[in-house]
C-alpha positions as CSV (number, residue, x, y, z in Angstrom):
1,X,4.6,-5.1,-23.9
2,X,6.4,-1.9,-23.5
3,X,9.1,-1.1,-26.2
4,X,11.9,-1.0,-23.6
5,X,11.3,-4.6,-23.2
6,X,11.2,-5.5,-27.0
7,X,13.7,-6.9,-29.4
8,X,13.7,-3.7,-31.3
9,X,15.7,-2.1,-28.6
10,X,18.6,-4.6,-28.8
11,X,20.8,-2.0,-30.8
12,X,24.7,-1.9,-31.0
13,X,26.2,-1.8,-27.5
14,X,27.1,1.5,-26.1
15,X,30.5,1.8,-24.5
16,X,30.5,1.4,-20.8
17,X,34.0,2.9,-20.4
18,X,34.2,6.0,-18.3
19,X,34.6,9.3,-20.3
20,X,35.2,12.8,-19.1
21,X,32.3,15.2,-19.9
22,X,32.8,18.8,-19.8
23,X,30.7,21.1,-17.7
24,X,28.9,18.5,-15.5
25,X,29.2,18.3,-11.7
26,X,31.6,16.0,-10.0
27,X,30.7,12.5,-10.9
28,X,30.9,11.1,-7.4
29,X,27.7,12.6,-6.4
30,X,24.3,11.2,-7.2
31,X,23.6,14.6,-9.0
32,X,26.8,14.3,-11.0
33,X,25.9,10.7,-12.0
34,X,22.7,11.7,-13.4
35,X,24.2,14.6,-15.3
36,X,27.1,12.3,-16.7
37,X,24.7,9.6,-17.8
38,X,22.5,12.1,-19.5
39,X,25.3,13.9,-21.3
40,X,26.8,10.4,-22.4
41,X,23.5,9.2,-23.9
42,X,22.2,12.2,-25.3
43,X,19.2,12.4,-22.9
44,X,18.1,15.7,-21.5
45,X,19.1,15.7,-17.9
46,X,15.6,16.9,-16.6
47,X,14.0,13.9,-18.5
48,X,16.4,11.5,-16.7
49,X,16.0,13.1,-13.2
50,X,12.2,13.1,-13.7
51,X,11.8,9.5,-14.9
52,X,14.0,8.4,-11.9
53,X,11.9,10.5,-9.4
54,X,8.7,8.9,-10.5
55,X,10.2,5.3,-10.1
56,X,12.2,5.7,-6.8
57,X,12.3,9.4,-5.8
58,X,16.1,9.0,-6.5
59,X,16.5,6.4,-3.6
60,X,19.0,3.7,-4.1
61,X,17.5,1.4,-1.5
62,X,20.9,-0.1,-0.8
63,X,20.9,-1.8,-3.9
64,X,17.7,-3.9,-3.0
65,X,14.7,-4.6,-5.4
66,X,11.1,-3.1,-5.2
67,X,8.1,-5.3,-4.9
68,X,8.2,-6.0,-8.7
69,X,11.8,-6.5,-8.9
70,X,13.1,-3.0,-9.9
71,X,16.6,-2.1,-8.8
72,X,18.2,1.3,-8.1
73,X,17.1,4.9,-8.9
74,X,16.0,3.9,-12.5
75,X,13.9,0.9,-11.4
76,X,15.6,-1.4,-13.9
77,X,13.6,-4.7,-13.4
78,X,15.0,-8.2,-13.1
79,X,12.1,-10.1,-11.5
80,X,13.8,-13.4,-12.2
81,X,16.4,-12.5,-9.5
82,X,14.4,-10.3,-7.2
83,X,11.1,-12.5,-6.9
84,X,12.9,-15.9,-6.6
85,X,11.9,-16.0,-2.8
86,X,8.5,-14.3,-3.0
87,X,5.6,-15.8,-1.1
88,X,2.3,-16.9,-2.7
89,X,-0.8,-14.7,-2.6
90,X,-1.9,-14.0,0.9
91,X,0.5,-16.5,2.3
92,X,0.5,-15.4,5.8
93,X,-2.7,-16.3,7.8
94,X,-5.7,-18.5,6.9
95,X,-8.1,-15.8,6.6
96,X,-11.6,-16.2,5.2
97,X,-11.6,-13.1,2.9
98,X,-15.2,-12.9,3.0
99,X,-15.4,-13.1,6.8
100,X,-19.1,-14.0,7.3
101,X,-20.5,-17.2,8.8
102,X,-23.7,-17.2,6.8
103,X,-21.9,-19.4,4.3
104,X,-19.1,-22.0,4.5
105,X,-15.6,-20.8,5.1
106,X,-13.4,-21.1,2.2
107,X,-9.6,-20.4,1.8
108,X,-8.4,-18.3,-1.1
109,X,-6.7,-20.2,-3.9
110,X,-3.0,-20.3,-4.0
111,X,-1.3,-18.3,-6.7
112,X,1.0,-20.2,-9.0
113,X,4.5,-19.1,-8.9
114,X,5.5,-17.3,-12.2
115,X,8.1,-18.9,-14.2
116,X,11.0,-16.7,-15.6
117,X,9.8,-17.4,-19.2
118,X,6.3,-16.2,-18.1
119,X,7.4,-12.8,-16.7
120,X,6.5,-10.1,-19.0
121,X,9.1,-7.6,-20.4
122,X,8.4,-4.9,-18.2
123,X,9.7,-7.0,-15.4
124,X,13.1,-7.6,-17.3
125,X,14.2,-4.4,-18.4
126,X,17.6,-4.6,-16.6
127,X,18.7,-7.5,-18.9
128,X,17.9,-5.2,-21.8
129,X,19.9,-2.4,-20.2
130,X,22.7,-4.7,-19.8
131,X,22.8,-5.4,-23.7
132,X,22.5,-1.9,-24.6
133,X,25.0,-0.3,-22.2
134,X,27.5,-3.5,-22.0
135,X,27.4,-3.0,-18.2
136,X,27.1,-6.6,-16.4
137,X,23.7,-7.1,-14.8
138,X,25.1,-7.7,-11.2
139,X,26.8,-4.1,-11.6
140,X,23.3,-2.7,-12.8
141,X,21.8,-3.9,-9.7
142,X,24.2,-2.8,-7.2
143,X,26.1,0.2,-8.5
144,X,24.1,3.5,-8.4
145,X,26.0,5.1,-11.4
146,X,25.6,2.0,-13.6
147,X,22.0,1.7,-12.8
148,X,21.7,5.3,-13.9
149,X,23.7,4.6,-17.0
150,X,21.4,1.6,-17.9
151,X,18.3,3.9,-17.5
152,X,19.6,6.4,-19.8
153,X,20.6,4.0,-22.3
154,X,17.0,2.5,-22.3
155,X,15.7,6.1,-22.8
156,X,18.1,6.7,-25.5
157,X,17.3,3.6,-27.4
158,X,13.6,4.2,-27.2
159,X,14.1,7.6,-28.6
160,X,16.1,5.9,-31.4
161,X,13.5,3.3,-32.0
162,X,11.0,5.8,-32.6
163,X,13.0,7.5,-35.3
164,X,13.7,10.6,-33.4
165,X,17.0,12.4,-32.8
166,X,18.6,12.8,-29.3
167,X,17.1,16.3,-28.9
168,X,18.2,18.6,-26.1
169,X,14.5,19.8,-25.8
170,X,12.7,17.6,-23.1
171,X,9.5,18.0,-24.8
172,X,10.7,15.8,-27.7
173,X,11.0,12.9,-25.4
174,X,7.6,12.4,-24.5
175,X,7.2,9.1,-26.5
176,X,10.5,7.7,-25.1
177,X,9.2,8.4,-21.6
178,X,6.0,6.7,-22.3
179,X,7.9,3.6,-23.6
180,X,10.0,3.6,-20.5
181,X,7.0,2.9,-18.3
182,X,6.8,-0.6,-19.8
183,X,3.0,-0.1,-20.1
184,X,1.2,-2.2,-22.8
185,X,-1.7,0.2,-23.1
186,X,-1.6,3.8,-24.5
187,X,-3.6,5.3,-21.5
188,X,-1.2,4.2,-18.8
189,X,1.9,4.9,-20.9
190,X,0.4,8.5,-21.5
191,X,-0.5,8.9,-17.7
192,X,3.0,7.9,-16.7
193,X,4.5,10.3,-19.1
194,X,2.3,13.1,-18.0
195,X,3.4,12.5,-14.4
196,X,7.1,12.7,-15.5
197,X,6.5,16.0,-17.3
198,X,4.4,17.3,-14.2
199,X,7.6,16.7,-12.1
200,X,9.7,18.5,-14.9
201,X,7.3,21.6,-14.7
202,X,7.3,21.8,-10.9
203,X,10.7,20.6,-10.2
204,X,11.7,18.6,-7.2
205,X,14.5,18.6,-4.6
206,X,15.0,16.1,-1.8
207,X,17.7,14.4,0.3
208,X,17.7,10.7,-0.7
209,X,18.1,7.6,1.5
210,X,21.9,7.8,0.7
211,X,22.1,11.2,2.2
212,X,22.7,13.1,-0.9
213,X,20.6,16.1,-2.0
214,X,19.3,15.9,-5.6
215,X,17.7,18.8,-7.3
216,X,15.6,19.0,-10.6
217,X,15.0,22.8,-11.3
218,X,11.5,23.5,-12.5
219,X,10.9,24.0,-16.3
220,X,7.3,25.5,-16.1
221,X,7.0,26.1,-19.8
222,X,7.8,22.6,-21.2
223,X,5.1,21.5,-23.5
224,X,5.6,17.8,-24.5
225,X,4.8,16.3,-27.8
226,X,2.0,14.2,-26.5
227,X,1.0,12.9,-30.0
228,X,4.0,10.7,-30.0
229,X,2.2,8.1,-27.8
230,X,0.1,7.5,-30.7
231,X,2.9,5.9,-32.6
232,X,4.0,3.5,-30.0
233,X,1.6,0.7,-31.3
234,X,0.1,0.1,-27.8
235,X,-3.4,-1.4,-27.1
236,X,-6.3,0.5,-25.8
237,X,-7.5,-0.2,-22.3
238,X,-10.5,-2.6,-22.0
239,X,-13.7,-0.6,-22.1
240,X,-16.1,-0.9,-19.4
241,X,-17.9,0.8,-16.5
242,X,-15.0,2.1,-14.7
243,X,-15.3,4.4,-11.8
244,X,-11.9,6.2,-11.8
245,X,-10.8,9.8,-11.7
246,X,-9.6,11.3,-15.0
247,X,-6.2,11.6,-13.4
248,X,-5.3,7.9,-13.5
249,X,-5.3,5.2,-16.3
250,X,-7.9,2.6,-15.6
251,X,-9.5,-0.3,-17.3
252,X,-12.3,-2.9,-16.7
253,X,-11.3,-6.3,-16.0
254,X,-14.3,-7.8,-14.3
255,X,-14.6,-10.3,-11.5
256,X,-17.1,-13.0,-12.2
257,X,-20.3,-13.5,-10.5
258,X,-21.1,-17.1,-11.1
259,X,-23.6,-19.7,-9.4
260,X,-22.2,-23.2,-9.2
261,X,-25.3,-25.0,-7.9
262,X,-26.3,-26.4,-4.5
263,X,-26.3,-22.7,-3.4
264,X,-22.7,-22.4,-3.9
265,X,-21.4,-19.1,-5.8
266,X,-18.7,-16.5,-6.1
267,X,-16.6,-14.4,-6.1
268,X,-18.6,-11.4,-4.7
269,X,-21.9,-10.0,-3.6
270,X,-24.4,-7.9,-5.5
271,X,-25.5,-4.9,-3.5
272,X,-26.7,-1.3,-3.9
273,X,-24.3,1.0,-2.1
274,X,-24.3,3.7,-0.8
275,X,-28.1,3.6,-0.9
276,X,-28.3,0.4,1.0
277,X,-25.3,0.9,3.2
278,X,-22.7,3.7,3.6
279,X,-19.1,3.2,2.3
280,X,-17.0,4.3,5.2
281,X,-13.5,2.6,4.7
282,X,-11.0,2.1,2.0
283,X,-8.8,-1.0,2.6
284,X,-5.2,-0.9,1.4
285,X,-3.8,-4.4,0.6
286,X,-0.7,-5.7,-1.2
287,X,-1.2,-8.6,-3.6
288,X,1.4,-11.1,-2.6
289,X,1.6,-11.8,-6.4
290,X,3.0,-10.3,-9.6
291,X,0.5,-8.4,-11.9
292,X,-0.6,-11.3,-14.3
293,X,-1.1,-13.7,-11.3
294,X,-3.1,-11.0,-9.4
295,X,-5.6,-10.7,-12.3
296,X,-6.1,-14.5,-12.6
297,X,-7.0,-14.5,-8.8
298,X,-9.6,-11.9,-9.0
299,X,-10.9,-13.6,-12.2
300,X,-11.4,-16.8,-10.5
301,X,-15.2,-17.3,-10.2
302,X,-14.9,-19.4,-7.1
303,X,-13.5,-17.0,-4.5
304,X,-11.9,-13.7,-3.5
305,X,-12.5,-10.3,-5.1
306,X,-11.8,-6.5,-4.5
307,X,-12.7,-3.3,-6.3
308,X,-9.4,-2.2,-7.7
309,X,-5.8,-3.7,-8.6
310,X,-2.8,-1.3,-8.9
311,X,0.3,-2.2,-10.9
312,X,3.7,-1.1,-9.2
313,X,5.8,-0.4,-12.4
314,X,3.6,2.2,-13.8
315,X,0.7,2.9,-11.6
316,X,-1.9,1.2,-14.0
317,X,-5.3,0.4,-12.4
318,X,-7.8,-2.4,-13.1
319,X,-11.3,-2.0,-11.6
320,X,-13.1,-5.5,-11.0
321,X,-16.3,-4.6,-9.2
322,X,-18.8,-1.8,-9.4
323,X,-18.5,0.2,-6.2
324,X,-21.9,-0.6,-5.4
325,X,-21.1,-4.3,-4.9
326,X,-19.4,-5.9,-2.1
327,X,-16.1,-7.6,-2.5
328,X,-14.6,-10.5,-0.5
329,X,-11.3,-9.1,0.6
330,X,-10.7,-8.0,4.1
331,X,-11.7,-10.9,6.2
332,X,-14.3,-9.1,8.1
333,X,-17.8,-9.1,6.7
334,X,-18.9,-5.8,8.6
335,X,-15.9,-4.1,7.0
336,X,-16.2,-5.7,3.6
337,X,-19.8,-4.5,3.3
338,X,-18.8,-0.9,4.2
339,X,-15.5,-0.7,2.4
340,X,-13.7,-0.3,-1.0
341,X,-10.7,-2.7,-1.5
342,X,-7.4,-1.7,-3.1
343,X,-4.9,-4.4,-4.1
344,X,-1.4,-3.2,-4.7
345,X,1.1,-5.5,-6.5
346,X,3.7,-6.3,-4.1
347,X,5.2,-8.7,-1.7
348,X,5.2,-7.8,2.1
349,X,7.9,-10.0,3.0
350,X,10.1,-9.8,-0.1
351,X,13.6,-8.9,1.3
352,X,13.9,-5.2,1.7
353,X,11.0,-4.5,-0.8
354,X,9.8,-1.0,-1.7
355,X,7.0,0.4,-3.8
356,X,7.2,2.7,-6.7
357,X,6.3,6.3,-6.6
358,X,4.2,5.8,-9.7
359,X,2.0,3.5,-7.7
360,X,1.9,5.5,-4.6
361,X,0.8,8.5,-6.8
362,X,-2.0,6.9,-8.8
363,X,-3.3,5.0,-5.7
364,X,-3.4,8.4,-3.9
365,X,-5.4,10.0,-6.6
366,X,-7.8,7.1,-6.7
367,X,-8.2,7.0,-2.8
368,X,-8.9,10.9,-3.1
369,X,-11.6,10.4,-5.6
370,X,-13.3,7.7,-3.6
371,X,-13.1,9.8,-0.4
372,X,-14.7,12.7,-2.0
373,X,-17.4,10.4,-3.8
374,X,-18.5,8.9,-0.4
375,X,-17.5,11.6,2.1
376,X,-14.8,9.4,3.7
377,X,-12.5,11.3,6.2
378,X,-8.8,11.0,4.9
379,X,-7.3,9.6,8.2
380,X,-6.2,6.3,9.5
381,X,-9.5,5.4,11.2
382,X,-11.0,5.2,7.4
383,X,-8.0,4.5,5.2
384,X,-7.1,1.2,6.7
385,X,-4.4,-1.3,5.9
386,X,-5.6,-4.9,5.7
387,X,-3.5,-5.5,8.8
388,X,-5.6,-3.0,10.6
389,X,-8.9,-4.8,10.1
390,X,-10.0,-6.7,13.1
391,X,-10.8,-10.5,13.3
392,X,-14.6,-10.9,13.6
393,X,-14.6,-13.2,16.5
394,X,-11.9,-14.7,18.8
395,X,-11.3,-17.6,16.6
396,X,-10.6,-15.5,13.6
397,X,-7.9,-13.2,15.1
398,X,-4.7,-15.4,14.4
399,X,-5.7,-15.9,10.8
400,X,-6.0,-12.2,9.8
401,X,-3.8,-11.1,7.1
402,X,-0.9,-8.6,7.9
403,X,-0.3,-6.7,4.5
404,X,0.6,-4.1,3.4
405,X,3.1,-4.5,6.4
406,X,5.6,-2.2,8.1
407,X,7.2,-1.2,4.8
408,X,4.2,0.6,3.5
409,X,5.1,4.3,3.7
410,X,1.9,5.7,5.2
411,X,3.5,9.2,5.8
412,X,4.4,9.6,2.2
413,X,0.9,8.3,1.1
414,X,-0.8,10.8,3.3
415,X,1.3,13.6,1.9
416,X,0.3,12.6,-1.6
417,X,-3.4,12.4,-0.2
418,X,-3.1,16.1,0.7
419,X,-3.3,15.2,4.5
420,X,0.2,15.3,5.8
421,X,0.6,14.0,9.3
422,X,1.6,17.0,11.4
423,X,1.4,18.3,14.9
424,X,-2.0,19.6,15.9
425,X,-1.5,20.2,19.8
426,X,1.4,21.0,22.2
427,X,3.8,18.9,24.0
428,X,1.4,18.0,26.9
429,X,-1.3,16.6,24.6
430,X,-3.4,13.7,25.5
431,X,-3.2,11.9,22.1
432,X,-0.2,11.3,19.9
433,X,-0.2,10.3,16.2
434,X,2.5,7.8,15.2
435,X,4.8,9.2,12.7
436,X,8.5,8.2,12.7
437,X,10.8,9.4,9.9
438,X,10.4,6.5,7.4
439,X,13.8,6.3,5.7
440,X,15.8,6.6,9.0
441,X,13.6,4.4,11.2
442,X,14.6,0.9,10.6
443,X,13.5,-1.3,13.5
444,X,14.9,-4.9,13.2
445,X,12.3,-7.4,11.6
446,X,12.8,-11.1,11.2
447,X,11.2,-13.8,9.0
448,X,11.2,-12.1,5.6
449,X,13.0,-15.0,4.1
450,X,13.2,-17.7,6.9
451,X,11.6,-17.7,10.4
452,X,14.1,-16.0,12.9
453,X,16.3,-14.8,10.4
454,X,16.8,-10.9,10.3
455,X,15.4,-9.1,7.4
456,X,17.4,-6.7,5.3
457,X,17.5,-3.1,7.0
458,X,14.8,-1.1,5.7
459,X,12.7,2.1,6.3
460,X,9.6,1.6,8.3
461,X,6.4,3.6,9.5
462,X,5.8,1.2,12.5
463,X,7.1,1.7,16.1
464,X,7.7,-1.1,18.5
465,X,5.7,-1.4,21.9
466,X,7.4,-2.3,25.1
467,X,6.0,-3.1,28.7
468,X,8.4,-0.6,30.1
469,X,10.2,2.4,29.0
470,X,13.3,0.5,27.9
471,X,14.4,-1.2,24.6
472,X,15.5,-4.2,26.6
473,X,11.8,-4.5,28.1
474,X,9.5,-7.4,26.6
475,X,7.3,-6.5,23.8
476,X,3.7,-6.1,24.9
477,X,1.4,-9.1,24.7
478,X,-1.5,-9.7,22.3
479,X,-3.7,-12.3,23.9
480,X,-5.8,-12.7,20.8
481,X,-2.8,-13.7,18.8
482,X,-1.2,-15.7,21.6
483,X,-3.7,-17.0,24.0
484,X,-1.1,-18.6,26.0
485,X,0.3,-15.4,27.1
486,X,3.6,-15.3,25.2
487,X,5.3,-12.1,24.3
488,X,5.0,-10.6,20.9
489,X,8.0,-11.0,18.5
490,X,9.9,-9.0,15.9
491,X,8.4,-10.9,13.1
492,X,7.5,-9.1,9.9
493,X,4.0,-10.5,10.1
494,X,3.6,-10.1,14.0
495,X,1.4,-7.2,14.6
496,X,1.0,-7.7,18.5
497,X,3.3,-5.0,19.4
498,X,3.2,-2.5,16.6
499,X,1.8,0.9,16.2
500,X,1.7,2.3,12.8
501,X,2.2,5.7,11.0
502,X,-1.1,7.7,11.2
503,X,-2.7,5.8,13.9
504,X,-3.6,8.0,17.0
505,X,-3.7,6.8,20.6
506,X,-4.4,8.1,24.0
507,X,-1.3,9.1,26.0
508,X,-0.9,6.8,29.0
509,X,2.4,8.3,30.4
510,X,5.6,9.9,29.5
511,X,9.1,9.3,30.9
512,X,12.2,10.9,29.4
513,X,12.6,9.8,25.8
514,X,9.8,7.4,26.0
515,X,5.9,7.8,25.6
516,X,3.3,5.2,26.7
517,X,0.0,4.7,25.1
518,X,-3.1,2.6,25.9
519,X,-3.0,-0.3,23.7
520,X,-5.0,-3.6,23.9
521,X,-5.9,-3.0,27.3
522,X,-2.4,-2.4,28.7
523,X,0.1,0.4,28.8
524,X,2.7,0.2,25.9
525,X,5.8,2.2,25.6
526,X,7.7,3.3,22.5
527,X,10.8,5.3,22.0
528,X,9.9,8.9,21.2
529,X,13.0,11.1,21.7
530,X,12.3,14.7,21.2
531,X,15.1,15.2,18.6
532,X,14.1,12.2,16.6
533,X,10.4,11.8,17.5
534,X,8.5,8.9,16.3
535,X,5.1,10.5,17.1
536,X,3.4,13.9,16.9
537,X,1.2,15.5,19.3
538,X,-2.4,15.7,18.4
539,X,-6.1,16.6,19.4
540,X,-8.8,14.3,19.4
541,X,-11.6,12.6,21.2
542,X,-11.2,9.7,23.6
543,X,-13.3,7.2,25.3
544,X,-13.4,5.4,28.5
545,X,-15.8,3.1,30.3
546,X,-18.7,5.0,31.7
547,X,-18.7,5.7,35.5
548,X,-19.5,2.4,37.5
549,X,-18.0,0.1,35.0
550,X,-14.7,-1.7,35.6
551,X,-14.4,-2.8,32.3
552,X,-16.4,-3.0,28.8
553,X,-16.2,-5.5,26.2
554,X,-14.4,-5.0,22.7
555,X,-15.9,-6.3,19.3
556,X,-14.5,-7.0,16.0
557,X,-17.6,-6.0,14.2
558,X,-20.6,-3.8,15.0
559,X,-23.6,-6.1,14.5
560,X,-27.2,-5.3,15.6
561,X,-29.0,-6.5,18.6
562,X,-31.0,-9.6,18.2
563,X,-34.4,-7.8,18.2
564,X,-33.4,-6.0,15.0
565,X,-33.3,-9.1,12.8
566,X,-36.5,-9.7,10.7
567,X,-38.0,-13.2,10.3
568,X,-35.7,-15.4,8.0
569,X,-32.4,-13.6,8.8
570,X,-30.4,-15.7,11.3
571,X,-29.3,-13.6,14.3
572,X,-25.6,-13.0,14.2
573,X,-23.9,-13.5,17.6
574,X,-22.6,-10.2,19.2
575,X,-19.5,-12.0,20.3
576,X,-16.8,-10.0,22.2
577,X,-13.1,-10.5,21.4
578,X,-10.6,-11.6,24.4
579,X,-9.6,-8.2,25.1
580,X,-10.9,-5.6,27.7
581,X,-11.2,-1.8,27.8
582,X,-10.6,-1.2,31.4
583,X,-11.6,1.6,33.7
584,X,-9.1,4.5,33.6
585,X,-7.9,3.7,30.0
586,X,-8.6,5.9,27.1
587,X,-8.9,5.1,23.5
588,X,-9.2,7.5,20.4
589,X,-12.7,7.6,19.1
590,X,-13.5,7.1,15.4
591,X,-17.0,6.9,13.7
592,X,-20.1,6.4,15.8
593,X,-22.4,3.8,13.8
594,X,-25.5,1.8,14.3
595,X,-25.2,-2.0,14.3
596,X,-25.6,-3.4,10.8
597,X,-25.4,-6.6,9.2
598,X,-25.6,-7.4,5.5
599,X,-27.4,-10.8,5.0
600,X,-26.3,-12.1,1.6
601,X,-25.9,-15.9,1.8
602,X,-27.1,-16.7,-1.8
603,X,-26.6,-15.9,-5.4
604,X,-30.1,-14.4,-6.0
605,X,-29.8,-10.9,-4.6
606,X,-33.4,-10.3,-4.4
607,X,-33.3,-11.8,-0.9
608,X,-30.4,-9.8,0.4
609,X,-31.2,-7.7,3.4
610,X,-29.5,-4.9,5.4
611,X,-30.3,-5.4,9.1
612,X,-29.8,-2.1,11.1
613,X,-30.2,-1.9,14.7
614,X,-30.9,0.6,17.3
615,X,-27.7,-0.3,19.4
616,X,-24.7,2.2,18.3
617,X,-21.0,1.5,18.5
618,X,-17.8,3.6,18.5
619,X,-14.9,2.5,16.4
620,X,-11.6,2.9,18.3
621,X,-7.9,2.5,17.6
622,X,-7.5,-0.3,20.1
623,X,-4.3,-2.0,19.0
624,X,-2.6,-2.5,15.6
625,X,-6.1,-3.1,14.4
626,X,-9.1,-1.1,15.0
627,X,-12.2,-2.4,17.2
628,X,-15.7,-1.4,18.2
629,X,-17.1,-0.8,21.7
630,X,-21.0,-0.3,22.4
631,X,-21.7,3.6,22.7
632,X,-23.7,2.7,25.8
633,X,-20.8,1.3,27.6
634,X,-18.6,4.3,27.3
635,X,-18.1,8.0,27.9
636,X,-16.5,10.3,25.4
637,X,-14.4,13.4,26.1
638,X,-11.8,15.6,24.5
639,X,-8.3,14.5,25.3
């Protein structure tokens, strides 16, 4: 465990009483609070600011905890308090993660709720900060200045614990920064410290969620004492065949491939990708569990697997499957067979949850690496949330999972990917890409804690879709989720009337501050005022039913025609979803792909077969989830 959580840091209490410090900015500002805490604890201000930036980008989040129980700009963790109401793994929906009818449907095991005594030290740094600073825990959670003081106290204690002086030179604090990460392995601690010092070298400036401008001037020449990490006594990451870029810390924690008898096996399938099938998608999940529980789930030999897990506190990555093999994670076998799954430590419905900058950054590096390796476009038609993966057939729609949910910051994520979401067309464009201002855009959600109860205010990358250009108009319907025709709701897990950042839709109409898009076979309106736009105008190809067709069916998977199946491979039904793509409607085009089905019903992979047909499909952005239509049914044009 990281030294910030060890007993060695229980040093004599530092006075929490205010004291005037000459030459620092006004203490009422956030910038001033950082300067004051740095001066009081002997920590270089650049180090304190850079550590905070890597955790929270200096945001306060209104005193609410992160997905792993970190509070305030310094991400002081108190998981005992913050995660008391967290849901079990993938608690929403009854999805079969494999998503293939060639074997019996099975539900994922429920993750055990962590007990306070079982939580690792990296999830309990706030109580250590309280001891070191003398500031009550509640104040550290809720008061920004106190939180910064607590973080500075932890850094100063880590420096003393290493036997080093409180040097004014940032370069002398590399080991203390590595300790602050809470990582228990040397590679992750070093990667975290490297990121902090990259922030110091380049500098940063941004207006935070509290409306305050904070600036860290660049110190380009800083050369940290990287050898300090070798004195921390941290473990080496587990060796293995990891497939990660050098820019991240990654270890091998394999998912088991075991046979149980009577044809049953788990928890993934052997394959030979990309030789056998192309890898076209990267699916972003959240784990709905803390890190240790996540690792237990993926190491359960009976069910559920994915390629990578990412830890929130420090961005550490564990790989579980070779990329050539197929994980059981997305609930749609067509997508599973052609994707890589990334599980991010977090809880979709934790009240006012947020994800750390450290995890966003390492995730983006990993995704950039995978996209380059497999020639995957960096757009929202290929970088999918689990909540964007379609149900395979009508009966599976209602059980599909909804992570990572409306609180995942897709705009910032794509900025880190090097593909910021910007306008590519003028005001009369036929396509728009959803892009609200995340922090300021705070639609009301319900059901984070109790059904119908309003969630805490929180930034969101999703917009609401109405039947008319008015906030009072009903939300559009999703007949797959509600066959009875009921309206969609504001529930945090209800994707029926939701468009998400980065998703592109064909424009159906414009009226004043409102824009309509084609969505699930209907016209759907969202508020898009010019001075606070929630979408950008874009270019793109769109499709519509070919001439003479009043409607065309929509599918949740792109499976081959019956004649493509060889003897011994059961024909998979090409079963349409309950939606219709109607004449006159347009949807943004993604990939064109031949129908494919990976037949892998047994443990022995020698009999596995890829069936590839002549029938081709287009992927489209049909609703919140993508869908497929037969190429023969539609015609494509430029919007």
